[in-house]
Every structure is written in C-alpha cells, then in structure tokens.
PLY file of the C-alpha trace (Angstrom):
ply
format ascii 1.0
element vertex 672
property float x
property float y
property float z
element edge 671
property int vertex1
property int vertex2
end_header
-18.24 -20.04 5.35
-17.86 -15.94 5.19
-19.08 -16.55 1.72
-22.33 -18.68 2.22
-23.30 -16.16 5.15
-22.81 -13.23 2.29
-25.29 -14.75 -0.28
-27.41 -15.52 2.47
-27.12 -11.70 3.09
-27.65 -10.83 -0.40
-30.85 -13.17 -0.83
-32.20 -11.47 2.41
-31.57 -8.00 0.88
-33.31 -9.05 -2.24
-36.18 -10.64 -0.56
-36.48 -7.41 1.66
-37.02 -5.30 -1.29
-39.47 -6.78 -3.32
-41.48 -7.65 -0.13
-41.56 -3.98 0.61
-44.16 -3.12 -2.47
-45.97 -6.28 -1.73
-47.01 -5.07 1.78
-47.52 -1.80 0.88
-50.28 -2.63 -1.70
-51.79 -5.45 0.69
-51.61 -3.48 2.86
-49.59 -5.43 6.36
-48.12 -2.73 8.56
-45.89 -5.31 10.32
-45.16 -7.24 7.53
-43.85 -3.59 5.79
-41.71 -2.98 9.55
-40.15 -6.13 9.06
-39.06 -5.94 5.52
-37.66 -2.47 5.90
-36.42 -3.18 9.42
-34.24 -6.32 6.79
-33.52 -3.58 4.35
-32.12 -0.86 6.30
-29.78 -3.23 8.38
-28.49 -6.03 5.87
-27.67 -2.43 3.61
-25.69 -1.98 6.07
-23.60 -5.13 6.91
-23.23 -5.62 3.24
-21.12 -2.57 3.14
-19.01 -3.87 5.64
-18.75 -8.01 4.81
-19.39 -7.46 0.91
-18.18 -3.77 -0.74
-17.65 -5.20 -3.97
-21.59 -6.50 -4.09
-22.97 -2.46 -3.41
-20.55 -1.56 -6.24
-22.54 -4.49 -8.54
-25.86 -3.25 -6.97
-24.62 0.72 -7.93
-23.19 -0.25 -11.45
-26.69 -1.19 -12.16
-28.29 2.20 -10.95
-29.61 0.95 -7.52
-27.01 2.62 -5.59
-27.77 3.68 -1.79
-29.56 6.68 -2.66
-32.05 4.95 -4.94
-32.78 2.01 -2.62
-33.50 4.77 0.19
-36.00 6.35 -2.09
-37.24 2.69 -2.83
-38.03 2.52 1.21
-39.89 5.72 1.16
-42.18 5.60 -1.85
-43.26 2.04 -0.98
-43.73 3.89 2.84
-45.96 6.46 1.18
-48.01 4.01 -0.70
-48.70 1.98 2.33
-50.02 5.25 4.48
-52.24 5.90 1.16
-53.23 2.89 1.75
-53.66 2.51 4.98
-56.65 5.44 4.20
-54.02 8.00 6.21
-55.09 11.42 6.43
-54.83 14.00 3.42
-52.76 16.62 5.42
-50.43 14.12 7.17
-49.75 12.56 3.61
-48.80 15.64 1.93
-46.25 16.91 4.91
-44.76 13.63 4.33
-44.27 14.16 1.03
-42.75 17.65 1.43
-40.71 16.37 4.13
-39.38 13.49 2.38
-38.98 15.78 -0.65
-37.38 18.58 1.25
-34.81 15.78 3.31
-33.57 14.86 -0.32
-33.27 18.63 -1.72
-31.23 19.58 1.18
-28.98 16.66 0.67
-27.98 18.03 -2.71
-27.59 21.10 -1.21
-25.03 19.32 1.74
-23.31 17.69 -1.17
-22.99 20.50 -3.24
-21.11 22.17 -0.51
-19.32 19.60 0.95
-17.64 19.04 -2.68
-16.91 23.00 -3.14
-14.93 22.61 0.81
-13.26 19.09 -0.84
-11.95 21.16 -3.68
-10.79 24.42 -1.91
-8.97 22.39 0.55
-7.26 20.42 -2.68
-3.66 21.45 -2.24
-1.00 21.92 -5.03
1.61 19.52 -3.21
1.75 17.76 0.46
4.24 17.33 2.50
5.62 15.62 5.43
8.25 16.50 8.39
8.87 19.97 7.39
7.59 22.75 9.63
4.33 24.66 7.70
2.66 26.19 10.48
3.90 30.05 9.40
0.58 28.88 6.63
-2.62 29.58 7.59
-4.96 26.28 6.88
-8.34 26.12 8.18
-8.79 23.08 10.59
-10.25 20.17 9.05
-14.40 20.26 9.07
-14.99 17.48 11.76
-15.33 13.70 10.69
-19.62 14.18 12.21
-19.99 16.46 8.89
-17.02 15.48 6.23
-16.69 11.57 6.98
-19.36 9.34 5.04
-21.50 12.14 5.28
-24.27 10.88 2.55
-24.48 7.91 4.64
-25.33 9.85 7.59
-27.47 12.02 5.62
-30.05 9.16 4.10
-29.98 8.02 7.87
-31.79 11.02 8.95
-34.84 9.76 7.19
-35.08 7.17 9.85
-37.22 9.74 12.74
-39.25 10.47 9.83
-40.37 6.56 8.69
-40.61 5.67 12.10
-43.33 8.13 13.42
-44.79 7.61 10.48
-45.15 3.92 11.40
-45.86 4.61 14.69
-48.95 6.96 13.69
-50.46 4.23 11.41
-49.83 1.92 13.86
-52.07 3.96 16.57
-53.77 6.37 14.48
-52.94 9.16 15.59
-51.06 11.65 14.15
-48.89 13.48 16.50
-46.26 10.78 16.26
-45.65 11.44 12.23
-45.13 15.51 12.96
-42.77 14.46 15.75
-40.83 12.48 13.61
-40.83 14.15 10.40
-39.85 17.58 12.93
-37.11 15.77 13.69
-35.43 14.58 10.27
-36.16 18.21 8.95
-34.76 19.73 12.18
-31.56 17.90 12.29
-30.95 17.84 8.09
-31.14 21.45 8.35
-28.91 22.13 11.27
-26.54 20.14 9.51
-26.84 21.70 5.98
-26.22 25.39 7.84
-22.96 23.46 10.15
-21.59 22.64 6.78
-22.26 26.32 5.29
-20.27 27.46 8.20
-17.22 25.57 7.26
-17.78 26.35 3.54
-17.11 30.08 5.15
-13.75 28.79 6.97
-11.96 27.48 4.65
-12.46 30.45 2.53
-9.50 31.54 3.74
-7.48 28.79 2.18
-3.70 30.10 1.50
-3.41 30.96 -2.21
-1.16 28.34 -4.47
1.85 30.64 -4.70
1.77 30.86 -0.74
2.04 27.35 -0.28
4.79 27.28 -2.66
6.67 29.88 -1.27
6.60 28.74 2.63
7.46 25.24 1.06
10.46 25.99 -0.82
11.74 28.30 2.05
11.52 25.16 4.25
13.51 23.26 1.19
15.92 25.96 1.25
16.89 25.80 5.07
17.32 22.12 4.52
18.49 22.42 1.84
18.44 18.48 0.49
21.12 17.00 -1.51
20.06 13.61 -2.73
16.35 12.73 -3.70
14.71 9.22 -3.86
11.98 9.83 -6.53
9.23 7.68 -6.95
6.15 7.25 -8.88
3.82 4.60 -9.75
0.28 4.95 -11.45
-1.51 2.12 -9.16
-0.66 3.29 -5.63
-1.13 1.39 -2.87
0.38 -0.42 0.01
1.40 -3.01 -2.42
3.75 -0.80 -4.34
4.82 0.85 -1.47
7.35 -0.83 -0.58
9.56 -0.26 -2.88
10.45 3.16 -1.33
9.73 2.30 2.38
12.96 -0.63 1.96
15.39 2.64 0.78
14.52 4.49 4.32
16.62 3.75 6.69
19.21 3.58 4.42
18.73 7.46 3.14
18.49 8.32 7.10
21.72 6.96 7.20
23.60 9.01 4.74
26.19 11.88 4.76
24.32 13.81 2.55
20.66 15.58 3.11
18.05 13.22 1.49
14.92 14.34 0.53
11.93 11.78 -0.86
9.88 13.04 -3.82
6.27 10.96 -4.35
3.77 12.02 -7.43
0.90 9.87 -6.52
-1.21 11.33 -2.95
-2.14 7.99 -1.99
1.47 7.56 -1.39
1.44 9.17 1.99
-0.90 6.50 3.44
1.44 3.64 3.27
5.15 5.14 3.41
7.18 4.21 6.30
7.91 6.39 9.43
10.58 8.42 8.48
12.30 12.04 9.56
13.53 12.85 5.84
11.44 15.70 4.73
8.69 14.38 2.01
7.26 16.29 -0.68
4.25 15.04 -2.84
3.90 16.64 -6.10
1.40 15.34 -8.45
1.27 17.60 -11.36
5.21 17.79 -13.45
4.34 21.86 -13.59
4.41 21.86 -9.67
7.44 20.42 -9.63
9.39 22.10 -11.31
8.88 24.95 -9.06
10.29 23.23 -6.11
12.98 24.59 -4.26
15.71 21.43 -5.27
18.72 22.92 -6.76
21.03 21.71 -3.89
20.08 18.29 -5.06
23.08 16.79 -6.79
21.71 12.79 -6.87
18.26 11.45 -8.23
17.52 7.99 -6.62
14.78 5.97 -8.58
13.57 2.63 -6.97
11.38 2.06 -10.31
11.07 2.53 -13.73
7.89 4.83 -14.36
6.61 7.13 -16.79
6.84 10.04 -14.62
10.36 9.98 -13.94
11.17 11.96 -16.76
9.66 14.72 -14.96
13.05 14.68 -12.66
15.18 13.13 -15.31
15.21 16.58 -17.37
16.84 18.22 -14.16
20.30 18.12 -15.84
21.90 19.66 -13.10
21.68 16.22 -11.04
23.29 13.11 -11.38
20.41 10.13 -11.72
20.91 6.86 -10.71
18.39 3.74 -11.02
18.48 2.03 -7.81
15.71 -0.48 -8.35
13.99 -2.59 -5.34
15.84 -5.41 -5.11
18.37 -7.78 -7.67
16.71 -10.75 -9.56
17.18 -12.88 -12.65
13.78 -10.99 -13.85
13.72 -8.60 -16.79
12.97 -5.83 -14.84
16.45 -6.36 -13.44
18.33 -5.36 -16.70
16.02 -3.31 -18.60
16.48 -1.27 -21.38
15.16 1.51 -20.21
17.86 2.00 -17.83
20.33 3.35 -20.59
18.64 7.06 -19.15
20.37 6.74 -15.97
23.83 7.68 -15.08
24.53 5.24 -13.41
23.17 1.94 -12.51
23.57 0.55 -8.72
23.28 -3.07 -8.31
23.86 -5.11 -5.36
26.81 -7.21 -6.62
28.87 -8.47 -9.75
25.75 -10.72 -10.91
23.69 -7.64 -11.27
26.59 -6.47 -13.39
26.87 -9.35 -15.27
23.61 -9.44 -16.50
23.35 -6.22 -17.65
26.15 -7.02 -19.84
24.72 -10.20 -20.48
21.61 -8.37 -22.61
23.74 -5.87 -24.67
21.65 -2.98 -24.08
24.82 -0.52 -24.73
25.05 0.08 -20.98
28.76 1.16 -20.25
30.68 -1.08 -17.78
31.42 2.27 -15.84
27.82 3.46 -15.25
26.83 0.29 -13.36
28.22 0.90 -9.70
28.06 -2.38 -7.14
27.11 -0.87 -4.10
25.06 -4.59 -1.81
21.64 -4.50 -0.51
21.98 -2.14 2.70
18.57 -3.20 3.78
19.42 -7.22 4.61
21.22 -6.14 7.60
18.29 -7.30 9.67
18.00 -10.67 8.27
19.98 -13.13 11.13
22.83 -15.92 9.50
22.00 -19.48 9.40
24.41 -19.95 11.96
22.47 -17.28 14.02
19.26 -19.86 13.73
17.69 -21.64 16.16
15.33 -24.44 15.21
11.90 -25.03 16.15
10.47 -28.84 16.68
9.22 -28.94 13.58
11.51 -27.71 9.84
9.61 -24.15 9.10
9.23 -23.61 5.37
8.56 -20.73 3.75
7.07 -20.57 0.68
6.59 -17.08 -1.19
6.07 -17.52 -4.44
6.19 -14.38 -6.72
3.18 -13.16 -8.48
2.12 -13.41 -12.13
3.78 -10.53 -13.77
2.85 -7.89 -16.26
2.56 -10.21 -18.81
2.58 -13.66 -19.80
6.11 -13.52 -20.81
7.27 -12.70 -17.38
5.59 -14.80 -15.71
7.45 -16.54 -13.30
5.64 -17.33 -10.47
4.55 -20.80 -9.64
1.92 -20.66 -7.93
-0.20 -21.49 -10.92
1.78 -24.57 -12.25
2.63 -26.48 -8.60
1.71 -23.97 -5.73
-0.88 -26.52 -4.55
1.51 -29.66 -4.85
4.05 -28.25 -3.07
1.92 -27.19 -0.32
0.30 -31.08 -0.23
3.77 -32.18 -0.03
4.97 -30.00 2.63
2.00 -30.97 4.45
2.77 -35.02 4.42
6.20 -34.14 5.45
5.22 -32.48 8.72
6.86 -29.24 8.34
5.24 -26.36 9.54
4.38 -23.61 6.63
4.80 -19.69 6.23
2.94 -18.80 3.24
3.78 -15.37 2.73
2.35 -14.93 -1.59
3.65 -11.52 -3.68
1.23 -8.40 -2.87
0.32 -8.33 -6.10
-0.55 -12.02 -6.35
-3.92 -12.85 -8.33
-3.97 -9.13 -9.61
-3.84 -10.31 -13.67
-4.53 -14.44 -13.37
-8.03 -15.64 -11.79
-5.89 -18.83 -11.95
-3.09 -17.28 -9.30
-5.73 -16.09 -7.38
-7.52 -19.60 -7.66
-4.13 -21.19 -6.61
-3.48 -18.79 -3.48
-6.79 -19.45 -2.51
-6.88 -23.03 -2.47
-3.39 -23.12 -0.49
-4.64 -20.56 2.24
-7.82 -23.02 2.61
-5.19 -26.47 2.48
-3.51 -24.56 5.78
-6.45 -23.65 7.11
-7.74 -26.96 7.23
-4.36 -28.71 8.37
-4.56 -26.19 11.06
-7.71 -27.32 12.50
-6.23 -30.62 12.39
-2.74 -29.86 14.07
-4.11 -27.40 16.64
-7.63 -26.91 16.66
-8.71 -23.97 18.78
-5.53 -23.53 20.99
-3.69 -21.10 18.94
-6.48 -19.08 17.76
-7.36 -18.70 21.38
-3.77 -17.26 22.18
-3.63 -15.07 19.05
-7.24 -13.45 20.42
-5.42 -12.52 23.64
-2.44 -10.90 22.16
-4.24 -9.02 19.55
-5.47 -5.99 21.22
-2.13 -5.22 22.08
-0.98 -5.81 18.53
-3.26 -3.38 17.62
-2.78 -1.07 19.79
1.62 -1.21 18.45
0.04 -1.03 15.48
-1.79 2.00 16.07
1.37 3.73 17.99
3.64 2.84 14.54
0.73 4.79 12.76
1.10 7.42 14.65
4.97 7.47 14.60
4.97 7.07 10.93
2.72 10.42 10.64
-0.32 8.75 8.72
-2.59 11.11 9.22
-6.40 10.18 8.36
-7.51 14.30 7.67
-6.82 14.87 4.15
-4.35 16.71 2.14
-4.60 20.41 3.60
-5.11 18.69 7.20
-1.30 16.78 6.48
-0.07 19.96 5.59
-1.63 21.97 8.80
-0.20 19.00 11.07
3.11 18.83 8.97
6.07 19.24 11.60
9.98 18.89 11.71
9.80 14.92 13.57
12.15 14.68 17.06
14.29 11.85 14.93
14.39 9.90 18.68
11.35 8.58 17.65
13.28 6.32 15.58
14.23 4.28 18.82
10.81 3.88 19.76
9.51 2.78 16.30
12.28 -0.04 15.93
11.30 -1.11 19.96
7.43 -1.41 19.24
7.86 -3.26 15.76
10.20 -5.64 17.53
7.81 -5.73 20.09
4.73 -6.62 17.69
6.87 -9.47 15.76
7.92 -11.11 19.26
4.06 -11.19 20.79
3.08 -12.06 17.10
5.55 -15.50 16.88
5.20 -16.47 20.06
1.69 -16.38 19.58
1.24 -18.28 16.89
3.00 -21.30 18.56
5.47 -23.84 17.03
3.60 -26.18 14.90
1.12 -24.06 13.49
1.02 -22.89 9.58
1.04 -19.14 9.13
-0.66 -17.00 6.36
1.31 -13.62 6.13
-0.38 -11.02 3.83
0.05 -7.64 5.33
2.67 -5.67 5.71
3.58 -7.17 9.45
5.32 -9.13 9.55
7.64 -8.20 7.29
9.50 -10.12 4.71
12.53 -10.35 6.24
11.17 -11.50 10.15
9.66 -14.31 7.73
13.12 -15.65 6.81
14.48 -15.31 10.23
11.78 -17.98 11.03
12.11 -20.63 8.01
14.64 -23.20 7.98
14.21 -23.38 4.40
12.92 -20.97 1.56
10.87 -22.25 -1.35
10.40 -19.21 -3.61
10.45 -18.46 -7.93
12.86 -16.32 -9.61
12.80 -13.01 -7.89
14.61 -11.12 -5.54
13.15 -12.36 -2.60
15.50 -15.60 -3.31
18.99 -13.32 -3.72
17.81 -11.40 -0.63
17.50 -15.08 1.31
21.21 -15.74 0.34
22.24 -12.69 2.55
21.06 -15.73 5.30
23.09 -18.80 3.93
20.16 -21.04 4.48
19.10 -23.55 2.41
16.55 -22.53 -0.49
14.66 -24.45 -3.30
14.06 -22.49 -6.55
10.97 -23.71 -8.48
11.61 -25.18 -11.97
7.90 -25.49 -13.38
9.43 -26.18 -16.84
11.27 -28.92 -15.95
14.34 -27.53 -17.50
17.29 -29.54 -17.57
19.58 -28.59 -14.06
22.81 -27.42 -16.20
20.72 -25.46 -18.35
18.36 -23.48 -15.61
21.12 -22.93 -13.59
22.93 -21.17 -16.76
20.33 -19.48 -17.29
19.23 -18.02 -13.32
22.02 -16.55 -11.41
20.34 -17.52 -8.36
20.60 -21.06 -9.06
23.94 -21.59 -8.16
23.35 -22.25 -4.58
19.86 -23.44 -5.29
18.14 -27.00 -4.70
16.10 -27.05 -7.62
12.27 -28.32 -7.50
10.65 -30.30 -10.52
7.17 -29.34 -11.36
5.82 -32.38 -9.69
8.06 -32.41 -6.45
9.83 -35.61 -6.36
12.46 -34.08 -5.17
11.16 -32.36 -2.06
11.91 -35.60 0.70
15.75 -35.07 -0.30
15.78 -31.41 -0.07
14.17 -31.14 3.09
16.84 -33.88 4.43
19.69 -31.12 3.86
17.08 -29.24 7.22
16.84 -32.34 8.98
20.16 -33.71 8.91
22.23 -29.72 8.00
25.70 -31.88 7.67
24.57 -34.00 4.73
23.71 -30.43 2.75
25.56 -30.49 -0.28
24.90 -27.07 -1.10
26.66 -25.14 1.67
30.02 -23.65 -0.28
27.82 -22.90 -2.84
25.79 -20.45 -0.97
28.67 -18.52 0.50
30.02 -18.15 -3.32
26.66 -17.37 -4.37
26.03 -15.02 -1.71
29.05 -12.91 -2.44
28.46 -12.90 -6.04
25.09 -11.55 -5.58
25.47 -9.26 -2.84
29.05 -7.80 -2.94
31.76 -8.74 0.06
30.78 -8.17 3.78
33.69 -5.54 4.41
33.30 -3.35 3.63
29.58 -3.16 4.56
26.57 -2.62 2.02
25.80 0.83 3.81
29.20 2.01 3.84
29.53 1.26 -0.07
26.41 3.04 -0.54
27.11 6.00 1.31
30.41 6.26 -0.35
29.06 5.70 -3.86
26.36 8.61 -3.18
28.90 10.59 -2.35
31.25 9.90 -5.08
28.64 10.70 -7.75
27.62 14.12 -5.84
30.82 15.46 -6.03
31.38 14.39 -9.97
28.55 15.85 -10.60
29.22 19.05 -8.68
33.01 19.18 -10.19
30.87 19.29 -13.71
28.72 21.49 -13.09
31.97 23.92 -11.36
33.59 22.84 -14.70
30.19 24.27 -16.84
30.15 27.35 -15.24
33.93 28.10 -15.67
33.55 26.72 -19.39
30.37 29.09 -19.62
31.60 32.31 -17.98
34.88 31.98 -19.85
32.54 31.87 -23.28
30.93 35.35 -22.17
34.33 36.54 -21.38
35.46 35.94 -25.02
32.15 37.23 -26.54
32.31 40.60 -24.55
36.07 40.90 -25.89
35.11 40.21 -29.42
31.96 42.65 -28.60
34.69 45.32 -27.84
37.06 44.84 -30.16
34.22 45.39 -32.91
33.41 48.54 -31.17
36.85 49.63 -31.04
0 1
1 2
2 3
3 4
4 5
5 6
6 7
7 8
8 9
9 10
10 11
11 12
12 13
13 14
14 15
15 16
16 17
17 18
18 19
19 20
20 21
21 22
22 23
23 24
24 25
25 26
26 27
27 28
28 29
29 30
30 31
31 32
32 33
33 34
34 35
35 36
36 37
37 38
38 39
39 40
40 41
41 42
42 43
43 44
44 45
45 46
46 47
47 48
48 49
49 50
50 51
51 52
52 53
53 54
54 55
55 56
56 57
57 58
58 59
59 60
60 61
61 62
62 63
63 64
64 65
65 66
66 67
67 68
68 69
69 70
70 71
71 72
72 73
73 74
74 75
75 76
76 77
77 78
78 79
79 80
80 81
81 82
82 83
83 84
84 85
85 86
86 87
87 88
88 89
89 90
90 91
91 92
92 93
93 94
94 95
95 96
96 97
97 98
98 99
99 100
100 101
101 102
102 103
103 104
104 105
105 106
106 107
107 108
108 109
109 110
110 111
111 112
112 113
113 114
114 115
115 116
116 117
117 118
118 119
119 120
120 121
121 122
122 123
123 124
124 125
125 126
126 127
127 128
128 129
129 130
130 131
131 132
132 133
133 134
134 135
135 136
136 137
137 138
138 139
139 140
140 141
141 142
142 143
143 144
144 145
145 146
146 147
147 148
148 149
149 150
150 151
151 152
152 153
153 154
154 155
155 156
156 157
157 158
158 159
159 160
160 161
161 162
162 163
163 164
164 165
165 166
166 167
167 168
168 169
169 170
170 171
171 172
172 173
173 174
174 175
175 176
176 177
177 178
178 179
179 180
180 181
181 182
182 183
183 184
184 185
185 186
186 187
187 188
188 189
189 190
190 191
191 192
192 193
193 194
194 195
195 196
196 197
197 198
198 199
199 200
200 201
201 202
202 203
203 204
204 205
205 206
206 207
207 208
208 209
209 210
210 211
211 212
212 213
213 214
214 215
215 216
216 217
217 218
218 219
219 220
220 221
221 222
222 223
223 224
224 225
225 226
226 227
227 228
228 229
229 230
230 231
231 232
232 233
233 234
234 235
235 236
236 237
237 238
238 239
239 240
240 241
241 242
242 243
243 244
244 245
245 246
246 247
247 248
248 249
249 250
250 251
251 252
252 253
253 254
254 255
255 256
256 257
257 258
258 259
259 260
260 261
261 262
262 263
263 264
264 265
265 266
266 267
267 268
268 269
269 270
270 271
271 272
272 273
273 274
274 275
275 276
276 277
277 278
278 279
279 280
280 281
281 282
282 283
283 284
284 285
285 286
286 287
287 288
288 289
289 290
290 291
291 292
292 293
293 294
294 295
295 296
296 297
297 298
298 299
299 300
300 301
301 302
302 303
303 304
304 305
305 306
306 307
307 308
308 309
309 310
310 311
311 312
312 313
313 314
314 315
315 316
316 317
317 318
318 319
319 320
320 321
321 322
322 323
323 324
324 325
325 326
326 327
327 328
328 329
329 330
330 331
331 332
332 333
333 334
334 335
335 336
336 337
337 338
338 339
339 340
340 341
341 342
342 343
343 344
344 345
345 346
346 347
347 348
348 349
349 350
350 351
351 352
352 353
353 354
354 355
355 356
356 357
357 358
358 359
359 360
360 361
361 362
362 363
363 364
364 365
365 366
366 367
367 368
368 369
369 370
370 371
371 372
372 373
373 374
374 375
375 376
376 377
377 378
378 379
379 380
380 381
381 382
382 383
383 384
384 385
385 386
386 387
387 388
388 389
389 390
390 391
391 392
392 393
393 394
394 395
395 396
396 397
397 398
398 399
399 400
400 401
401 402
402 403
403 404
404 405
405 406
406 407
407 408
408 409
409 410
410 411
411 412
412 413
413 414
414 415
415 416
416 417
417 418
418 419
419 420
420 421
421 422
422 423
423 424
424 425
425 426
426 427
427 428
428 429
429 430
430 431
431 432
432 433
433 434
434 435
435 436
436 437
437 438
438 439
439 440
440 441
441 442
442 443
443 444
444 445
445 446
446 447
447 448
448 449
449 450
450 451
451 452
452 453
453 454
454 455
455 456
456 457
457 458
458 459
459 460
460 461
461 462
462 463
463 464
464 465
465 466
466 467
467 468
468 469
469 470
470 471
471 472
472 473
473 474
474 475
475 476
476 477
477 478
478 479
479 480
480 481
481 482
482 483
483 484
484 485
485 486
486 487
487 488
488 489
489 490
490 491
491 492
492 493
493 494
494 495
495 496
496 497
497 498
498 499
499 500
500 501
501 502
502 503
503 504
504 505
505 506
506 507
507 508
508 509
509 510
510 511
511 512
512 513
513 514
514 515
515 516
516 517
517 518
518 519
519 520
520 521
521 522
522 523
523 524
524 525
525 526
526 527
527 528
528 529
529 530
530 531
531 532
532 533
533 534
534 535
535 536
536 537
537 538
538 539
539 540
540 541
541 542
542 543
543 544
544 545
545 546
546 547
547 548
548 549
549 550
550 551
551 552
552 553
553 554
554 555
555 556
556 557
557 558
558 559
559 560
560 561
561 562
562 563
563 564
564 565
565 566
566 567
567 568
568 569
569 570
570 571
571 572
572 573
573 574
574 575
575 576
576 577
577 578
578 579
579 580
580 581
581 582
582 583
583 584
584 585
585 586
586 587
587 588
588 589
589 590
590 591
591 592
592 593
593 594
594 595
595 596
596 597
597 598
598 599
599 600
600 601
601 602
602 603
603 604
604 605
605 606
606 607
607 608
608 609
609 610
610 611
611 612
612 613
613 614
614 615
615 616
616 617
617 618
618 619
619 620
620 621
621 622
622 623
623 624
624 625
625 626
626 627
627 628
628 629
629 630
630 631
631 632
632 633
633 634
634 635
635 636
636 637
637 638
638 639
639 640
640 641
641 642
642 643
643 644
644 645
645 646
646 647
647 648
648 649
649 650
650 651
651 652
652 653
653 654
654 655
655 656
656 657
657 658
658 659
659 660
660 661
661 662
662 663
663 664
664 665
665 666
666 667
667 668
668 669
669 670
670 671
C-alpha cells in the first residue's frame, strides 16, 4: 500500500511540473496556483516518504534547487503573459536573482563554518571544559539550511500571485520585501556565527588537552574498532563488549576510527576517543595501554598493531563456524581469544600456523542475560525465533537460508500454528537482491497472518504504549550521550559521566522490553528490525530457534533450548555435523522443511526431545565451563596478558640499559 501511495505522489509531482508551463503560457492563474501548490506540497512529502526517488531526481540534475528555479521562472512567465507592469517584472526578476545569490553566499559561509568546526578527534566521557569551543550555531540557521532558504521564496510567490489576482501591485512589493528582508537577516546572522567560530582552538591545543585527560585517567586496555561503512549494522561489534570492558580490573578506553561510530555507540562511562587519521592516532597519549582488543578484522587495524609496547588480541564479535571465525589474518595478533574448546579446535583444523599457546579460551561474558531453558515460561503458542544470517560478502561465504528456503520455512511454520518472531541479520539484502526479496516476502506473510489472527487488537495496544516507548528511547539516547550536534559540539559537551547512570540505563531497557512484549500479545507474529528488542531478549521469548551457521546459534546454545540449523544443500546429517561444530546439538532442517512438524514436537512435548544431552555437552564445548564464569576468565586473561607484556617491556628496558652500559665501557676503554 505504501508503495502505491508513493507511486501516486511521484506521478502527481510530475503532472504538477508539466502543468506549470502549460498554465503559465495559457495563461490560467488559478490553474497555475493549483499546480504550484501541488508541486510544493508533494515535493516536501516525497522528501520524507521516498528519499531514494528524490536522490534519483538529483542525479538527473533535477535537484531541489532546480525544481524551485523552474517554478520561479514559470511564475515570471505567467506574470508576463498576464501583462504585469514592467516595473513589477523587473523588480521580481531582481528579487528572485538576489534571493538565489544570497543563498549561494549563505551556503559558502555555512560551508566555511562547518570546515572550521571539524575536529581532528572526537571524545566522549573525558572532561574537555578547558577547551574554549564555541557553541554550535542554532539549528534554525545551521540544519537543513538550503531547504529553509529555498522556501523563503514563498512570500514573493504568494505576493505576486495575489497581485495578479487583485490587479493591484502592493501585495507583490510586500512579498518581495519579506523575501529579501528575511534572507538578508539570515545571511547576517550566519556571518555573526562565522565570526564566533574563528575562535576555535587550534589542533595542537585539542591534542594537548585530550592527552592531559588521558594521562590523568591512565588507560591500560583498549578496545579498537574500525569499519569502512560504519552504521548501526556494524556497531553491535563494539556495543556487545562494553559491559565486559566496564567490569575489568584494568582501566579501559575505546578507540574508534570513524566519526559516524558515535551515533550508534551504546551507553558507557568508558572514555571514548575517535581518531579518523592515522597520523593523529599516533599522537594520542596511550603509553600505558598494555592490551589492545580487536572485535573485527579491518584494514585500519594496522595503525594500532604497529604499537609494539602493547599486546594485541583478536576477540571477534561472536563464535561461529563461518570462515571469519578462523581467519588467517588472525596470525598478526599476539593472542586469539575464543569462547571455548570449539574455537581452539577450529583454528587448529584450518592450519594457519597459529600456535596453540596463542589461543585462549575466555567464554562469552555477554551471554549472562540469556535465561536458561528451565527458567522459561511457555505461552499459549510455541514461539519460534527465525534469525537467519545474511548473504555474506561473497557467495563462498553465503550461509543464509533466506534465499533457498526462507519463505517455505515461514509458510510451514504458519501451517503449524506457532507464533513467529522474525529477526533477520541487520545486513540482510545489502549484497543480494534475492535475499532482500525473500526478506520482504516473509514480512508480508507474517503481516497477512497477523491480520487473520488478531485484526487490529495488538496494533491498538501497541499504539497506546508507543508514546512511553519513545520516551524511554529518548532517555536512553540521552544516557548514551548521543548528542545531535556536530563534532565540535560533542567535544564542547564532553564530560566525565556519573557511573550511577548504568542502573537507570538497565532499568529503562528492562521496562522498554517488558512494555514492548506485553503490548504485542501472545499470538501475534513479530518482525524485529531495530536495536530494541535486542537479540538476547528475543532468545528469552523463544521456545525454539531456527537459524543458519552463524554466531547466533553459538550464543543461543547458552539457553540449552532446542534449536534448528538449516541444511539448505541437503547434505547427509553426518557430513553436516562433521562440517559444523554447532550442529552437534541441533535438529537439522532439510530444504523442503519436511522435518519441521517432527522437530516442533520437541517443544510441544519436551520429554520427547532427544537432543537434550547433546546440547549440554555442546554448550561446554562451544562456550566453556560455567565455573569459573566467563567474566572471571576474560578478566583473568586480560590481567595475565598485561602482566606478561609489562614483564617483557621491563626485560627489554633492562637489556637496553645493559647494552648501553657495555657500549659506554667499550668507549671508555678505547679512550683510555
């Protein structure tokens, strides 16, 4: 339905612009007024509803400025055809030309302000109040400035149209005066803002103050993250480690390389430094950092790996049987930390010449929020979580079930009278149009079945709680320090946070999840796309998981609930289980989904579940033992590696001192 409405709006915009020259040359005043009104209104709506279409127009050189210019030229043609006095036409031409010239000046000043406010780095959770950073210009002047300036032609347009209607020219001059006056006032106000930003602190001042703060904090362990296309789809790789870092004995710091990372970073009291340039990274005071943790393999990792004084550890962002979990690139790190024995064996099987001593089993500290099977309270219908992985960066690494069997899985589940919670991977459809089409088809199937099961009731309940959910999200963003200003404004507002905010953060997240799930009802299917509800909360809702070869399965094993692995290529069971470790405790689902009814019996009649013992064995193999806890093991590994690095550093310093003394002795002997 939305697509149909968008198509009608596009057609309406096209018809409106085609009608403008027709009514201008006819001339038809009221026809022109109607067409101009339509183009103004529809243009604004399409910017909100169909931004991709608006971008296509810009690619055809029909951007917003051109569309406004076309409307202005057509208005002048209409005025000429209706025999407006020459003085009015000349004034109108001068006003509209001056308006566009002032827009160009405004854009130039705006660009100059933005350039001066670009910082060499951005921080969070360090007190930079000593830096004299000017306030960001008011949103009225700074945000969406082109949109606002273009619409300042409205008084002039309205005045001229009113004058043509009444055949008296005072309204035209009044409209011209308003357009020129407001535009000039805006330019002067922005010039005043430019005067203020000329007092921005110099680059050396910024680094000196940031380094002074880091020196006072003395970080000992760093989490380093970079990704070429940073968005919320990737920042989960950092966010999943934040609570773990906060519980370490050593003082942590987070180092990011892309400014966009801040928009999607979760709440933390840990100091965060974002340094886009490699040369600037080298100027940070990180001499006390003994251990650097890497949740992902990225090209920019080399900028940190060159720091020889620290120990470098690949921790990844989830254990799975994918190639990424046993990448040969991992050889560049001093150690590789895996969850359990399965991770160690995975690296040994691929024969990347990685020493067994370099692999350390630390568990998965993030999994503590996952409730055990014995703590789960079933609802009136079995809840099946379908969480397929994405299509991967290449066909060789494509493990998604969406393309070959995603739609049949959902169709069979709907026939089995279960409740489906569908949570696709955030990158689904980014590379494959087939995956995107399957994802869309699944959403439509679930939407249609919801209409049949629960027409309108759950939607009404969701509408009632939506304001409270938005209120909670706004407060969570505030606690996370997600300012809406530019880099300089974030630096200006950077302060050392109150660690007590963690309790409020957790309470609000718990409340959000409770309200959300209660509002959804007990039989309605859910499509989960945003950051909330998170994956582990979906685990806690589910009776059984259907997924692909991915870290989702390894994490779900912690619950000891039944789970299903898709076998899209219909490999023999023994061969599939031999190839994929996490298949050891799984039900295997064939491409035609013929086994699905039998599998669901393990939920409807738990005493018939033959995989219970296999899942217990697999849990320890994949995730490690319950005692000591994952957090204790991770913390111990960090402390041990830091101590090892410190000992090596001291030994190297002693050896260097000894070599220097020997050289001096030889020099003295030679002189003697």
